[in-house]
ZAMARGU-4260 file (C-alpha; in steps of 0.2 Angstrom, whole numbers, plus 5000, padded with zeros to 4 digits):
<rodrens>
0) 5344/4200/5753 | 5343/4214/5745 | 5332/4216/5729 | 5337/4226/5713 | 5330/4246/5715
5) 5330/4258/5703 | 5337/4273/5708 | 5333/4292/5704 | 5342/4308/5707 | 5334/4320/5708
10) 5343/4340/5710 | 5328/4350/5716 | 5316/4349/5730 | 5301/4350/5717 | 5308/4336/5707
15) 5310/4323/5722 | 5294/4328/5729 | 5284/4323/5714 | 5294/4308/5712 | 5286/4303/5730
20) 5270/4307/5723 | 5269/4299/5708 | 5276/4283/5714 | 5269/4283/5730 | 5274/4267/5742
25) 5284/4258/5729 | 5297/4273/5733 | 5308/4277/5747 | 5319/4292/5751 | 5337/4289/5751
30) 5351/4299/5757 | 5365/4291/5770 | 5353/4277/5771 | 5359/4268/5787 | 5343/4266/5796
35) 5333/4261/5777 | 5343/4249/5769 | 5345/4239/5785 | 5327/4238/5787 | 5328/4234/5768
40) 5339/4220/5769 | 5329/4211/5782 | 5314/4211/5774 | 5305/4224/5785 | 5303/4238/5771
45) 5297/4236/5754 | 5304/4247/5738 | 5305/4246/5723 | 5314/4264/5720 | 5325/4271/5727
50) 5325/4293/5727 | 5343/4299/5730 | 5342/4317/5738 | 5362/4320/5741 | 5361/4329/5722
55) 5350/4344/5731 | 5364/4356/5735 | 5354/4366/5751 | 5353/4349/5760 | 5371/4350/5764
60) 5372/4367/5769 | 5375/4373/5788 | 5375/4390/5792 | 5372/4404/5806 | 5364/4420/5805
65) 5352/4432/5817 | 5353/4419/5830 | 5348/4405/5820 | 5360/4389/5816 | 5354/4379/5800
70) 5357/4362/5797 | 5352/4354/5781 | 5345/4339/5779 | 5360/4329/5772 | 5372/4335/5784
75) 5380/4319/5792 | 5380/4315/5812 | 5401/4315/5809 | 5402/4332/5801 | 5390/4340/5813
80) 5402/4333/5827 | 5416/4341/5819 | 5407/4358/5813 | 5414/4374/5821 | 5397/4384/5819
85) 5387/4368/5828 | 5402/4368/5843 | 5401/4386/5844 | 5383/4390/5846 | 5374/4371/5850
90) 5389/4361/5859 | 5378/4348/5866 | 5372/4345/5850 | 5389/4343/5843 | 5393/4330/5859
95) 5374/4321/5854 | 5382/4319/5837 | 5399/4314/5839 | 5390/4297/5851 | 5377/4291/5837
100) 5379/4274/5836 | 5400/4270/5827 | 5410/4280/5815 | 5400/4269/5800 | 5383/4276/5803
105) 5391/4293/5809 | 5401/4295/5792 | 5385/4287/5780 | 5369/4295/5793 | 5363/4311/5791
110) 5353/4323/5802 | 5337/4324/5793 | 5335/4305/5790 | 5339/4301/5808 | 5322/4314/5812
115) 5312/4307/5799 | 5314/4288/5803 | 5310/4294/5821 | 5318/4280/5828 | 5313/4279/5847
120) 5331/4274/5851 | 5341/4290/5844 | 5350/4305/5851 | 5349/4321/5842 | 5331/4325/5845
125) 5332/4325/5862 | 5345/4339/5862 | 5336/4350/5848 | 5318/4348/5858 | 5329/4362/5872
130) 5334/4373/5857 | 5317/4373/5853 | 5323/4368/5837 | 5310/4367/5820 | 5311/4357/5803
135) 5309/4365/5787 | 5296/4353/5775 | 5295/4355/5757 | 5287/4348/5741 | 5285/4353/5726
140) 5271/4366/5731 | 5279/4375/5746 | 5288/4375/5761 | 5282/4375/5780 | 5289/4375/5797
145) 5285/4363/5810 | 5291/4366/5828 | 5301/4347/5831 | 5291/4344/5847 | 5275/4344/5834
150) 5285/4335/5819 | 5289/4321/5831 | 5271/4312/5831 | 5274/4294/5837 | 5286/4277/5836
155) 5294/4278/5818 | 5281/4291/5815 | 5281/4309/5810 | 5272/4325/5801 | 5278/4321/5786
160) 5265/4319/5773 | 5266/4309/5756 | 5277/4321/5745 | 5286/4330/5759 | 5305/4331/5760
165) 5312/4337/5777 | 5325/4350/5771 | 5333/4361/5785 | 5331/4359/5804 | 5332/4375/5812
170) 5341/4377/5830 | 5338/4393/5840 | 5354/4399/5849 | 5350/4397/5870 | 5346/4413/5879
175) 5360/4422/5885 | 5368/4415/5898 | 5359/4398/5897 | 5371/4382/5894 | 5367/4364/5890
180) 5372/4346/5893 | 5368/4331/5885 | 5369/4311/5894 | 5365/4296/5888 | 5366/4277/5894
185) 5369/4265/5880 | 5371/4247/5874 | 5375/4240/5857 | 5381/4257/5851 | 5362/4262/5853
190) 5357/4275/5868 | 5343/4266/5881 | 5341/4282/5887 | 5347/4300/5884 | 5341/4317/5893
195) 5344/4335/5888 | 5345/4349/5899 | 5348/4369/5897 | 5350/4379/5913 | 5354/4396/5917
200) 5356/4400/5938 | 5355/4416/5945 | 5362/4418/5963 | 5364/4401/5964 | 5344/4396/5961
205) 5340/4391/5944 | 5330/4406/5934 | 5328/4396/5919 | 5327/4378/5914 | 5324/4367/5898
210) 5323/4348/5899 | 5320/4334/5888 | 5322/4314/5889 | 5323/4303/5873 | 5324/4283/5872
215) 5313/4279/5887 | 5297/4278/5875 | 5288/4280/5858 | 5300/4298/5855 | 5308/4310/5861
220) 5298/4324/5873 | 5303/4339/5880 | 5296/4341/5900 | 5288/4357/5901 | 5279/4352/5918
225) 5292/4349/5926 | 5303/4362/5921 | 5290/4374/5929 | 5295/4366/5946 | 5312/4370/5946
230) 5310/4387/5944 | 5318/4395/5956 | 5325/4379/5965 | 5344/4377/5970 | 5353/4362/5962
235) 5351/4350/5978 | 5332/4355/5978 | 5331/4351/5959 | 5337/4334/5961 | 5324/4330/5975
240) 5311/4338/5965 | 5316/4328/5949 | 5316/4311/5958 | 5298/4315/5966 | 5290/4318/5950
245) 5289/4299/5944 | 5273/4299/5941 | 5272/4311/5928 | 5289/4305/5919 | 5278/4289/5917
250) 5261/4295/5911 | 5270/4309/5900 | 5286/4296/5891 | 5275/4280/5892 | 5292/4269/5895
255) 5292/4253/5888 | 5303/4236/5891 | 5315/4229/5876 | 5332/4225/5875 | 5340/4240/5880
260) 5331/4242/5895 | 5315/4238/5907 | 5303/4252/5909 | 5308/4254/5926 | 5325/4255/5924
265) 5323/4269/5911 | 5312/4278/5922 | 5323/4277/5936 | 5338/4282/5926 | 5329/4296/5918
270) 5326/4305/5934 | 5345/4304/5940 | 5352/4309/5923 | 5339/4322/5924 | 5349/4329/5939
275) 5365/4326/5932 | 5361/4334/5916 | 5354/4349/5926 | 5371/4351/5936 | 5382/4348/5921
280) 5375/4362/5911 | 5376/4373/5927 | 5394/4372/5928 | 5401/4375/5911 | 5408/4392/5910
</rodrens>
């Protein structure tokens, strides 16, 4: 049963950061609360104070300028799935956001909360990795920017420090001619596996490619070494190369058995779906 909680509602980043520093483990940040309230109700997390950051205006904006999509941390999954800027400049992200959990979670949950919680079974981070995305982190002393690949540390662990807030996600546009795709398997409204690919073909060969996989192991990851091996390959050759890299994927992704699938199943399907995603992205006009 959820115990009574004190609620703070700061209106600035500095105010929220100072409250986190002063209260320590007694306080948790609250935006959508899709994951947080579930953990509190089930006794898996303790808190006496919720710091509601929804009154910080900059956390609700979506903008596009100079080849960069900027998304405030409190923008919900449903808002992102429908947003015209996201659909235009990062359509695979819009699709991934439309698939998150269920309609209640998409209405309530936020992109910032999703990334900061870093649940290994999550959709958005995988797509954001192929965009070379970064996050802007702030506290009462200033702001810093960090690549999403560095932000994800391990299962439920990120680069956020005790008084930090995730403020924005910065999503660069893909290079000219490169298109992206996201594919997922799911059970019980949670993804068993998610893969993303961004591809540019030249005369039927892969000129540029970016790959990422999530939900396999502790965190979503870019597959940089595999990307290099696909350069110059045809789509059929790419499928074979990916299939031959099972041990590379095992070592990098560290697949785990869980209720959503066995490690071997996830590993096999990662190879299959990466090939599918590369082909899908290459066919987008």
